[in-house]
C-alpha positions in Angstrom: -16.0 73.2 11.5 -13.5 76.1 11.3 -15.3 77.7 8.3 -18.9 76.8 9.3 -19.2 80.2 11.0 -19.5 81.9 7.6 -22.6 80.1 6.5 -24.3 79.0 9.8 -27.1 81.5 9.4 -28.0 80.6 5.7 -31.5 79.2 5.9 -32.7 79.0 2.3 -30.4 76.2 1.2 -29.8 72.7 2.7 -26.5 72.6 4.5 -24.2 69.7 5.4 -21.4 70.4 7.9 -18.5 68.0 7.1 -16.9 68.4 10.5 -14.6 65.4 10.1 -13.4 65.2 13.7 -14.4 66.8 17.0 -11.9 69.4 18.3 -13.6 69.0 21.7 -12.8 65.3 21.9 -9.2 66.0 20.7 -8.7 68.7 23.4 -10.3 66.6 26.1 -8.0 63.6 25.3 -5.0 66.0 25.3 -5.7 67.4 28.7 -5.7 63.8 30.1 -2.1 63.4 29.0 -0.6 66.9 29.5 -0.1 68.4 32.9 1.0 71.9 33.9 2.4 72.8 30.5 1.4 75.6 28.1 -0.1 72.9 25.8 -2.3 71.7 28.7 -3.7 75.1 29.6 -4.4 76.0 25.9 -6.3 72.8 25.3 -8.1 73.0 28.7 -9.4 76.4 27.7 -10.2 75.3 24.2 -12.1 72.3 25.5 -14.2 74.5 27.8 -15.2 76.7 24.8 -15.7 73.9 22.4 -18.1 72.1 24.7 -20.8 74.7 24.0 -19.6 75.9 20.6 -19.4 72.7 18.6 -22.9 71.5 19.4 -24.3 75.0 18.8 -22.6 75.2 15.4 -23.8 71.7 14.4 -27.4 72.7 15.3 -27.2 75.3 12.5 -26.9 72.6 9.8 -29.3 70.0 8.5 -26.8 67.3 9.3 -23.2 67.1 10.6 -20.9 64.3 9.5 -17.9 62.9 11.4 -15.2 60.5 10.2 -15.5 58.4 13.3 -18.1 57.3 15.8 -16.3 58.5 19.0 -16.4 62.1 17.6 -20.0 61.7 16.7 -20.9 60.2 20.1 -19.1 63.0 22.0 -21.4 65.7 20.5 -24.5 63.6 20.8 -23.8 63.1 24.5 -24.1 66.9 24.9 -27.1 67.3 22.5 -28.9 64.1 21.5 -31.2 66.0 19.2 -28.4 66.9 16.7 -28.7 65.2 13.3 -25.4 63.5 12.6 -23.9 60.8 10.3 -20.6 59.0 9.7 -18.8 60.0 6.5 -15.4 58.4 6.8 -12.2 58.8 4.8 -11.3 56.2 2.2 -8.4 54.6 0.4 -7.7 54.2 -3.3 -7.2 50.4 -3.2 -5.6 50.4 -6.6 -3.0 53.0 -5.8 -2.5 51.5 -2.3 -2.4 47.9 -3.6 -1.8 44.9 -1.3 1.9 44.0 -1.0 2.8 40.7 0.7 6.4 39.8 0.0 9.8 41.4 0.1 9.6 43.1 3.5 12.6 44.1 5.5 13.3 43.6 9.2 12.1 47.0 9.9 9.5 48.9 12.0 7.8 52.0 10.6 6.1 55.1 12.0 4.9 57.9 9.8 3.0 61.1 10.0 3.2 64.9 9.9 6.0 65.3 12.4 5.1 69.0 13.1 1.7 67.9 14.6 1.8 67.4 18.3 0.2 63.9 18.6 2.5 62.6 15.8 5.5 64.2 17.5 4.5 62.6 20.8 4.3 59.2 19.2 7.6 59.5 17.4 9.4 60.5 20.7 7.7 57.7 22.6 8.9 55.2 20.1 12.4 56.5 20.0 12.8 56.9 23.8 10.8 54.1 25.3 9.8 51.4 22.8 12.3 50.9 20.0 15.5 50.8 22.2 13.9 47.7 24.0 13.1 46.1 20.7 16.6 46.8 19.3 18.2 45.3 22.5 16.5 42.0 21.8 16.5 42.2 18.0 19.7 44.2 17.0 19.1 43.7 13.3 15.7 45.4 13.4 15.6 49.0 12.0 13.2 51.8 12.8 12.1 54.2 10.0 10.6 57.5 11.2 9.1 59.0 8.0 7.1 62.2 7.7 6.8 65.9 7.0 8.6 68.7 8.8 10.8 67.0 11.4 12.6 69.6 13.5 16.2 69.7 14.7 15.4 68.2 18.1 13.7 65.2 16.6 16.5 64.7 14.1 19.0 64.7 16.9 16.9 62.1 18.9 16.9 59.8 15.8 20.6 60.2 15.4 21.1 59.3 19.1 19.0 56.1 18.7 20.9 53.1 17.4 19.1 51.5 14.5 16.8 54.4 13.8 16.6 56.4 10.5 14.8 59.6 9.7 13.3 60.2 6.3 11.7 63.7 6.1 9.4 65.2 3.5 9.4 62.1 1.3 7.4 62.4 -2.0 5.6 59.1 -1.6 4.9 56.9 1.4 4.1 53.7 -0.5 7.8 52.4 -0.8 8.0 52.5 3.0 4.7 50.7 3.4 5.9 48.0 1.1 9.2 47.4 2.9 8.2 47.6 6.6 7.4 44.5 8.5 5.4 46.3 11.3 3.7 49.7 11.6 3.8 50.9 15.2 1.3 53.6 16.3 1.2 54.4 20.1 -1.5 57.1 19.9 -2.7 58.6 23.2 -4.3 61.9 22.1 -6.1 63.3 19.0 -9.4 62.4 17.4 -11.0 61.4 14.1 -9.6 58.6 11.9 -6.0 57.8 11.2 -5.5 57.8 7.4 -2.0 56.3 7.8 -3.6 53.2 9.4 -6.0 52.9 6.5 -3.1 53.0 4.1 -1.1 50.5 6.0 -4.1 48.1 6.2 -4.7 48.5 2.5 -1.0 47.7 1.6 -0.6 44.7 4.0 1.5 46.3 6.7 0.7 44.6 10.1 -0.4 47.3 12.5 0.2 47.7 16.3 -1.8 50.6 17.6 -3.6 51.8 20.7 -7.3 51.8 21.6 -7.4 55.5 20.7 -5.8 54.8 17.3 -8.1 51.9 16.5 -11.2 53.7 17.8 -11.8 55.7 14.6 -12.0 52.7 12.3 -15.4 51.0 12.3 -15.3 47.2 12.2 -11.7 46.9 13.5 -11.1 44.0 15.9 -8.1 43.5 18.1 -6.1 40.4 17.0 -8.1 40.0 13.9 -7.1 43.1 11.9 -4.5 44.8 14.2 -2.9 44.3 17.5 -4.0 46.8 20.2 -1.5 47.7 22.9 -1.3 50.4 25.5 1.9 50.3 27.6 5.4 50.5 26.3 6.0 46.9 27.2 2.9 45.8 25.4 4.1 47.6 22.2 7.5 46.0 22.5 6.1 42.5 22.9 3.6 42.9 20.1 6.2 44.2 17.7 8.7 41.4 18.5 6.0 38.8 18.2 5.1 39.9 14.7 8.7 40.2 13.7 9.2 36.5 14.7 6.0 35.1 13.2 5.6 35.8 9.5 2.4 33.7 9.3 0.7 35.9 11.9 1.7 38.9 10.0 0.1 37.5 6.8 -3.1 36.7 8.7 -3.5 40.1 10.2 -2.6 41.8 6.9 -5.1 39.8 4.9 -7.9 40.4 7.3 -7.1 44.1 7.4 -7.1 44.4 3.6 -10.5 42.7 3.5 -11.9 45.2 6.0 -10.6 48.1 3.9 -12.3 46.6 0.8 -15.6 46.2 2.6 -15.8 49.5 4.3 -13.2 52.0 3.2 -12.9 52.1 -0.6 -13.9 55.4 -2.1 -16.9 53.9 -3.8 -18.2 52.8 -0.4 -17.6 56.3 1.0 -19.2 58.0 -2.0 -22.3 55.8 -1.6 -22.5 56.9 2.0 -22.2 60.6 1.0 -24.9 60.1 -1.7 -27.3 58.8 1.0 -26.5 61.7 3.3 -27.1 64.3 0.5 -30.4 62.6 -0.4 -31.6 62.9 3.2 -30.9 66.6 3.2 -32.2 67.5 -0.3 -35.1 65.0 -0.6 -37.7 67.9 -0.8 -35.4 70.6 -2.1 -35.2 69.8 -5.8 -38.9 68.8 -6.4 -40.0 70.8 -9.4 -43.4 72.5 -9.5 -46.0 70.6 -11.6 -47.6 73.8 -13.0 -46.2 75.6 -16.1 -44.4 78.8 -15.0 -46.3 81.9 -15.9 -45.4 83.4 -19.3 -44.3 80.2 -20.8 -46.4 78.8 -23.8 -45.9 75.5 -25.5 -47.2 75.3 -29.1 -46.3 72.5 -31.4 -43.1 71.9 -29.7 -41.9 75.5 -29.8 -42.0 78.0 -27.1 
């Protein structure tokens, strides 16, 4: 969406806008949670601009793709005539292989910790959720793993008994393999959460919010993940999973099956092929006549 401005007026070539997520939806969700802060006013202004700009830009392309249905539906609510499609992200299921055994008594949260919605989740877990879990299960650890944690977040982790910070790690897979639960109390943002796809592929039971789950087509509460909203709901869901290994295995197996059905790269590539064929169906049809000036004689020309 950010670079579409440069080619929006090209008319002699089919164009697909891979928008991924809707900035409008992300800003609208943010303004529901922030109040009277600089972040609130910036996103309020951006949402007002994006409400007209995003549909206008999408109208300049043959088709616009989004990674998740809520993002697609937000633009179609403004302009139902837009041509859109879902082109999700995928997971390399061989690299992110299913891992069932050898997990520690630990809760994991990961993400780019310099991005506001990840930072919000990390702070909420550290301040409001994990201390209540730790009070009832003192042996449980919390791993906050991600890129670019700042000094304030580092200090908050140090002040939280049982919590550990692992910044700028080269590979997330070892953490996915050892954690018993992935906790993800998302309130703002848009699109699809790649970290949830990776957890589901590798067998980490997930506790997320309705916003976090909304980007993953086919996901069902209590079949593939546990959906919670309040701090207390996240506490109770995490403790229940920590205490019931069989339930963890059930959720993990169902989640892996969903990934294999809908989110392997082969599935995503097939979807992209179909989208491309819609846009280019008449573009590459060759003329039946022989171009002027070209002669065919005994196989030579």
